[in-house]
N, C-alpha and C positions, 0 to 999 in steps of 0.2 A: 522796539526795534525789530530786530531779527525776528522775536515771536510773530508780529504782525508779517511779516514777508511771508515766514512758514505760512500762517494762518490764511494768506492771501494765496499762497500756491495752491494749498489744499480744498481751498474754494474754489479757485478755478480748474482744478484736477474733477472733482466732482461736476462742476458745471458740464465739462466738456465730456463726460459720463455720459449726464442724463440726457444732452445732447445726440448724443451717439446713439443711447437707448431710444429713442425718441425717433428717429429716421428709420433705422435699420428694420428690416420686415423680415426677419428670421427669427426672431422671439417673440410673440403677443404677449406673454408676463412684462417682457420688458418694456415695450411699446407702452403697457399702460401703467407700468411701477416702475418706472425709469430709476436706476441706483439700488433703490432696496430689493426691487427683483432678484439683486445677485444675490442674495441671502438665500432664496432657495436655491440654487446653484450650487452655495457652498453649503447647506447642510445636506441635499444630495448626495456631496460628494465624500460627506465624513460621518453618512448615515450610519453605514456600519458599525464604524467605532461606536457613534453614540448610541445607538442600540446594542454594542455589546457590555457598556459599562453603565450606561442611566435606566432603561426602557427596559429590558429583558427582565424574566427570573434567571435562576440561576438553574435551571431546567428546560428554558423554551429555546435558547436559540440554537438555529441549525447552522454549518453541518454538526459541529462540536458546540455542547452547551459547556456555558462557563463552568459549572461544578467539573466536565471530562477536562475542560484545558486547564483547570484548577488542579486537578489531580497530575495532570502529565507535567506542567511546569514545575509544580513541588517535587516529583518523582525525580526528574531530570537535575534539579538543583541540590538532592538529596537531605529537603526539607521534611518538614510536618506534612503527610500525606495523609493526614487521617482528617474523618469529619464529625462535627460535634453536632448533638441537641434533635437527631435525628436525620431521617431523610428528606429529602427535597421531592421526591415523585412522589405523586399523588399516587403510594398505591391501594387506596381504595377503591380508585375510578379509573385506572391509567389500561387501557386495553394492551396487551401483546409486550407485559413483560416481563423478563424472564426471572423466576426463581431456581437457583439448584437447591436439591433436600441434601443438608446434611445427616450424618450417619452416627450413633452414638460410639459403636466403635471401628475398628480398623484392624488390619495388619499391620504388614511390615512399610513404614514410610520413611522418606530421605529427609536430610537436613534440612531442616527449615533455615537455618540460618548461617549457610556459607555464604559469604558475601559476593562469591561471584554467580550463584544460582543456577549451577551447569543443570542443564535441561534438554539432553539430546532428544532426537528423533526416537520413536521405535521402531522405525523401518530403516534399512539400508538404502539408499537412494542409487537404485542401478541395478542392485543387488538381485533382486529374483530373475532381471535379463542378462547376469553375468558378465555386466560393462567391467573393462579393463580397469576401472577410477571409480569402480563403486564404492559408496563411503558412506559413513553412519553421519549425518549434519549434528553438529556439535550443539546445535538451538535450535528448541520449534519456532523461537521468532528471529525472523530476518527480516532485513531493510528491502521494500516493493522497490519495484522499477522506477525509477526516477532518472530520465535523461540529463548530461550534462547539457544545458541549452535550452531546457526550462529551467532546471537549477545553476545556479552560479558554478562557477567554480571552485567558493570558498566554502557554500553549502557541500557539493561534494564532497571533498575535501574534509570538510568536519564530519559527514557520514560515515565516509569509508575508514577515514582514523579511529570513529567511534563504534564500528564493525569489531576492527582490530581489538581493542579494550574490551568489548563485550563477548569475544568469540562467536560472531554470528557472519552472516555472508551478505553480500552488498549486491544487488539486481544493479545492472548498469540502463539498463531504458534501452531504448533502440537505438538512441543517438550516439552508439558507438560507444568504446572504451578509450575514453580519454586519460592525460597523464594523472586528472585527479583523482582517479580509479586506481592510481598503483599508491599509495599508500596504507597498504601493509593488510589489507581488509580481503578476505576473501570471496572470491567473485560469481555471481553467476551469469555468464554472458546471453543479452537477450538480443534476437535477429527479427527485426520487424519485417516489414514489407519493404521498404527501400533498401533493406541490407547495408547500413551502413557500415564502414569497416570493413566490411566483405564484399564489397560490389565492383563492378566493372564500369565503363565510362557509361554503357547505355543503362546503368541502375540494376541490371541480373543480377545473379549470384555468381561470387566466385569463393570455389572451396579454398584452394591455396591462400589467398589472404584470410579465408577463416583459421586456417592454420596456422597461419605466423600468429595471429592476432593472440589464439588460444597459447603458444608454444612461448609468448612473452609474458604471461599474465597468472599469478594465481586463479585461472578460471577453473571452479570445481563442479559447473554444469551448463548446460545450453537449453535457454527457454527460447521457442518457436513464438512468438506474440501475434496471433490469428485477430484477437481482438483485445478489447478493455474496456472496463466499466463505466467508462467516462465518454466514450464514443464509441462504442459497439456498431459495428459494420460501416465506419470511416478509418482511414488511414492518420496517424499521428499529424498532427497540426503545429509547427513552431513558428509565429509568428515572424516575421521580416524584422520587426526591432528588436529580435533577440539575435537574429543570424549574424553573429562578430567576423571578422573576418578567422578566428581562431576556429569556431567552431564551423566555418564553412572549411576548412582545411579539413578537417576532422570528417566531416560528413562527405564532403564532396561536392558540395552545391554554391550556388552564389549567394554572395556576402548582399545583405540587406532587404532580400527577398522571401517571401513568405514559404516554408517547406512544407510542401503537402506530399505526405507519404500516399501510395495507393493505396484501395482500399481492401487490396487482395494479392494475393503472392504469387510471383510469377515462376518461381520454383515448381509448386506441383498445383494442382488442379481440381482435387478431391484428394478423400480420406484415404482413397488406395495408395495415391501418387504421395500424400503428405508422410504415410508410414514406409514408403522406401526414404524418403529423404531424412526421416528419423533416422533410420537405420544405418543410411550414406555417414551422415553426421555419427554416430555414436561410433561404427566401424572406424573411420579416420580418424577420431580424436581419443577415442578409447571412454568416453566421456559420457554420463549419464544425461539423457534428453528428453525434454517435454516441453507441451507446449502449454501457451497461455490464454483464456479466452473467455467473456462473458458469455451468459447465456440466453438463448433467444431460443429459435425453434432446435427440437430435442434430434431432427433425424442424423443431424453431423453424429452428436456423441452415440445416438442407438448403432450406427455405422461403423462408427470406431472402434466400439465394444464390442461386437459380432465379429472384428476383422481378429483384435485383441486376441479372442477366447480361441483362436485356432492355435496359438503358442508362438508363430515361427518369426510375427513381429509387434513391437508395440510401443509404445511411450513409458518412460519412466516413469514420470510425474505429471500430473495437471494440476495447471493453477486456475482454481475458478473464481475471477473476480465480477463480485456486485456491481450492479448498477450505481450504486449509490457512490464510486469511487469517483475519486475527482480531481487526480495531479494534474489531469489534463487539460489543455482549451478544448472548448466544445459548444455546437449551437445549445440553445438550452433545449428545443425538442430530445434530443440525445439525450445531456447531464439529468433529464427530467423523465422521459417518457421510452427508451428504449432498454431493453434488456432487463431481467430479470432483478430483483434486492438478493443478497447475497445468501441468503434464508431458503430462501425460494428456489433459486438456483442451482445452491450447491446441494439442495437436498435432491431434487430430481436429476441432477449426473451424478452422483453418489448412486443414488438409486437403480440407475442405468447398468451401472459396473457391478453392484449386488446381485442383481436378478442372475446376470451369468456367474456368480462367484469369482468374483475379477479382484477383491477389493483388496486382500493381502497381497497382490503381486505388482502394487504400484502405490507411491505417495501419493497423494490429496493436499495439495495447499491451498489458502484462503486466502481472499484479500476484500478489502471492500470495509475499511471502519473498523478491524477486527482486532485495533492497539488498544483498546482496552480491555479489563479484563471480563467485564460481561462476557459483552460479543464474542471474546476468544473461548472463555468457556462453552457457548452456545456450538461454536465451530466444528471443536474438537469435540462434543457430545451428536454432532451430526456425522460424523465420520472422518473431519479434518487433520491430519497428522503433523502439519506446520502452518504456519500462519506468517504472514508480508505484510509489514506496518509501512507506511507511506505520510501521508499528513499528520499521523501522531510521531514519528521521526521526525518532520517538519516541525512540528508547534514546540519539540521537546531541544531543537534549536537558537530559535525565537523568535517563532510564526507568531505575527498574534493576528488568522483568520482575518486580515482585512480583504481578502477576496480579489486580487488585484493582479493574480499571477499570470493573467493572459496579455497583462499592458507593460511589463517593463517597468512597471513599476512599485515594484516590492517594496514596502519602506523598508522593512529588516533587512535587504538585501539575500534573500534567499532564492527566489524567484525570480530574478533579474539577470539581464547584463551588464548592467547601468555600473560602471568601475565605481562611482562615488558611493550607490547605494551598497553594492557587494563588500567595498572595504571596512560597512559597519561590522563585518561576521570574522570573530577570531578564530579562525580553525579549531587553534588546540585547546581554548575552553569548550568550545562550541561541542565538541570531538568526548570530550570531558561528557559533559550534560548528554549527550546521546545514549554514549556506553549504560550511564546510569539510569537513563530512563528503560534501555532494552532491559538491562539485569532486574530492576524493579518491577518490570510486568513478568518476567522468569518469577519471581521473587513471591507474586502477587499468584500465578497460575499453581505454584507448589502448595502454598498456603490454601487455596479455593480445593484443589485437587486432596488434600492431608482431610479438609472438614467432610469431604462427601465420602471421605474412607479409602482413596485408592492415591497410589505412588506417583501417576503419570498424569496428565490430562489426556491422553489418548484414551486413557482407561474410564472416563465417565462415556457413559451411556445416554441414550437418549429418553431413556425411563429414568434418567436423574435430576431431568430440568423441567418444569412446567413452566408454559406459559399461560399467565391469567388473562382473564378477561373481568376486567374490574373486580368485586369482592364477593363475586357468585359465581365462580366460575370456573375450574384450570385444567389446562388439558398439557400431557408433556409432548418434548418433540414428536416422539414416536406416533402421538396419535396424529398432533397437528400436522405434519408431513407424510406420513401415511408409511410410515416405515415396520417394516416385517421383522420379525423375532431376529436377533442378531445383527443387523444391520447398524453400523453406527460402531459396534466394536471392534476390535482385535483378535484376529484369529489366538487360541488357547498358545500356539508357540511363541508368537511376538509378545502378547502379554507379558507371560511369565518371565519374557529374554529382558523387557526393559523392566520389569520389577525388579530381578536379582539386578540388574546394571544399577540401578538408583538407587539400592538397598544395600549391598553388599561391596561395593567397589569403593576407593576414596576416590575425593571429587577431583585431584589432579590427573585422574586416568580418563575423566570424561572428555576428550577431545578427539575429534575425526579420525572415524576408523575405516580402514577397506572390510 
């Protein structure tokens, strides 16, 4: 009797759904195929998950293939991250794959078995311009800009604690310095066009508030965000669904409404006034100051290099973001077709400064899917001194590439402000995974550098990597991107200094130093 009632209720529900589908006019599919048509929408909803595990090959999926995600997951969990039975890459036919040229003999090399895998920057950040708080970053791998708001408080906490454990820096993102950023990790404070955390009521910049923020947190450097790879030429967008009371309080914006940052800065209007702004911040705080930008029109970079060549003003670092970057919500046209991919964009920026002999005078930071050893090594060979990782860091704390970051329905609780979903993250255990991933990536960089015969990835040159065009042609990075002799290489003094630092000092000595 009970089963009969359940069956009758189910049949009634199906009949009502069928009637609704036949009457509604919004979906032609449901009018033509009542009830069963809903299966299409269900499959569409879970399509990314199905493709991840059933349809695609190990190297096919984007933005991160199954092999790439597997390597990150295994590395973060301290599991076996080796692969057996050869490569899944179609090396006989694929175009654009990078190959490093190993050397039979090498000079002095660092200890490849240190569990902390210390790998400091070859350059002192802010040193060339004499900043009061110049320092040598302890890690060439650091966590990229992801704001509290785009990520949950639990995720930011996990990343910041992981940064502290791994000895890396953690970029706050443009959303301001939140309580979740205060868990022990050294910070790079990002200032965006809306000046969150250091703004007046009308949205203009407030220097006094910036100095208060810097004084009350372990801020090591300031990054002025001009644009980012996910949405170059657009201001940041935080969907209203993510704007909770807490976020609204930190940013100074209305609750529950889309937070669209301006597309341009109001504190400066051209390269000349931007350099004045940079020098103001550096003078008032003593910190190294740099800019972050995706690469489009090269006029900006050419003018910046020309003005810096005078020697009186300049940025301490440039963070070049590739168009393949993707932690920010953006219109499809911007994610797909605005700004150059990392390799092309970075090489053009680097070449602009190299033409004027300025590359040893500032630190080059790369971002845009560089948290994988192959991509990282190419970045270093092109002239990067450090790399920032974002989505890879998210994967290390549990992201499954569901691609729902912009909906506030991230199933793992990382890119959401939904308390029920965010509670799934245990910051303590995820912090350990983030730290282990960061250390493992450094270990891989040390191993590959040693295979090429050098002590540090920054010593790898664009002649040490070739880009394959199927199985019939290969060109060096220098040839592909038009590098001249000496480009992509450290000056002799810097090269000798970092080699001596890695091969003669004990691991405990590799800490940030003025």
